[in-house]
C-alpha positions as CSV (number, residue, x, y, z in Angstrom):
1,X,46.2,-47.0,18.3
2,X,42.7,-47.4,19.5
3,X,40.0,-47.4,16.9
4,X,37.5,-44.5,17.1
5,X,34.3,-45.5,18.7
6,X,31.2,-45.2,16.6
7,X,28.6,-42.9,18.0
8,X,25.3,-44.5,18.0
9,X,23.0,-43.0,15.4
10,X,19.5,-41.8,16.4
11,X,16.8,-41.5,13.9
12,X,14.3,-38.7,14.1
13,X,11.4,-41.2,13.9
14,X,12.7,-42.7,17.1
15,X,12.9,-39.5,19.2
16,X,9.7,-38.3,21.0
17,X,8.9,-34.6,21.3
18,X,6.0,-34.5,23.6
19,X,3.3,-36.8,22.0
20,X,5.0,-36.6,18.5
21,X,8.1,-37.8,16.9
22,X,10.9,-35.5,16.1
23,X,10.5,-36.4,12.4
24,X,6.8,-35.2,12.4
25,X,7.9,-32.0,14.3
26,X,10.6,-31.3,11.6
27,X,8.1,-31.9,8.8
28,X,5.6,-29.5,10.4
29,X,8.4,-26.9,10.7
30,X,9.4,-27.4,7.0
31,X,5.7,-26.7,6.1
32,X,5.6,-23.6,8.2
33,X,8.8,-22.4,6.6
34,X,7.3,-22.9,3.2
35,X,4.1,-20.9,4.3
36,X,6.2,-18.1,5.7
37,X,8.4,-18.0,2.6
38,X,5.2,-17.7,0.5
39,X,3.8,-15.0,2.7
40,X,7.1,-13.1,2.6
41,X,7.2,-13.3,-1.2
42,X,3.7,-11.9,-1.4
43,X,4.6,-9.1,1.0
44,X,7.6,-8.2,-1.1
45,X,5.4,-8.0,-4.2
46,X,3.0,-5.8,-2.5
47,X,5.9,-3.7,-1.2
48,X,7.3,-3.4,-4.7
49,X,3.8,-2.3,-6.1
50,X,3.6,0.2,-3.3
51,X,7.0,1.7,-4.1
52,X,5.9,2.0,-7.7
53,X,2.7,3.8,-6.8
54,X,4.7,6.0,-4.5
55,X,7.1,6.9,-7.3
56,X,4.3,7.7,-9.6
57,X,2.7,9.9,-7.0
58,X,5.9,11.7,-6.4
59,X,6.2,12.3,-10.2
60,X,2.6,13.7,-10.3
61,X,3.4,15.9,-7.2
62,X,6.5,17.3,-8.9
63,X,4.5,18.1,-12.1
64,X,1.8,19.7,-10.0
65,X,4.4,21.8,-8.2
66,X,5.8,22.9,-11.6
67,X,2.3,23.8,-12.8
68,X,1.6,25.7,-9.6
69,X,4.9,27.7,-9.9
70,X,3.9,28.5,-13.6
71,X,0.5,29.6,-12.5
72,X,2.0,31.9,-9.8
73,X,4.2,33.5,-12.4
74,X,1.3,34.0,-14.8
75,X,-0.8,35.4,-11.9
76,X,2.0,37.9,-11.1
77,X,2.2,38.9,-14.8
78,X,-1.6,39.4,-14.9
79,X,-1.6,41.5,-11.7
80,X,1.3,43.7,-13.1
81,X,-0.7,44.1,-16.4
82,X,-3.8,45.1,-14.5
83,X,-1.8,47.5,-12.4
84,X,-0.3,49.1,-15.5
85,X,-3.8,49.4,-17.1
86,X,-5.2,51.0,-14.1
87,X,-2.4,53.5,-14.0
88,X,-3.0,54.2,-17.7
89,X,-6.8,54.7,-17.2
90,X,-6.1,57.1,-14.3
91,X,-3.7,59.1,-16.5
92,X,-6.2,59.2,-19.4
93,X,-8.9,60.4,-17.0
94,X,-6.7,63.1,-15.6
95,X,-5.7,64.3,-19.2
96,X,-9.5,64.3,-20.2
97,X,-10.3,66.4,-17.2
98,X,-7.5,68.8,-18.0
99,X,-8.6,69.1,-21.5
100,X,-12.2,69.6,-20.5
101,X,-11.2,72.3,-18.0
102,X,-9.1,74.0,-20.7
103,X,-12.0,73.9,-23.1
104,X,-14.2,75.5,-20.4
105,X,-16.4,72.4,-19.9
106,X,-17.9,71.9,-16.4
107,X,-16.4,69.2,-14.2
108,X,-18.9,66.3,-14.2
109,X,-17.7,65.2,-10.7
110,X,-18.0,68.5,-9.1
C-alpha cells in the first residue's frame, strides 16, 4: 500500500496578500473583530437601557390613562350634580313665585 503523501505546509507569514503577509492580514482582522465585538456590546447595553426607559414610559402612560379615566368619571359626576342643583333651584324659584302669587305679591320679573 502506498504511503500517503504529505501535503506541504504553508505558513501564513510566507504568503503574500498584496504588500502584506497573510499573517499580518489575519492579525488586523482579529483586531477588527475585537473592535466590532466591543461596539456590539456597547450597542446591546444602550439597547437594554432604552428598553428599560421604554418600559418605564409605558408604566407612566398607563398610570396617566388611569388618572385620566378617573378624572373623566369625576367630571361626569360633577356635571350630574350641577344639573341636579340647577333643576332644584329652578323648582325652588317656581315654588317661590307660586307662593308669592298666592300671597298677592307682585311678580318681580313682570
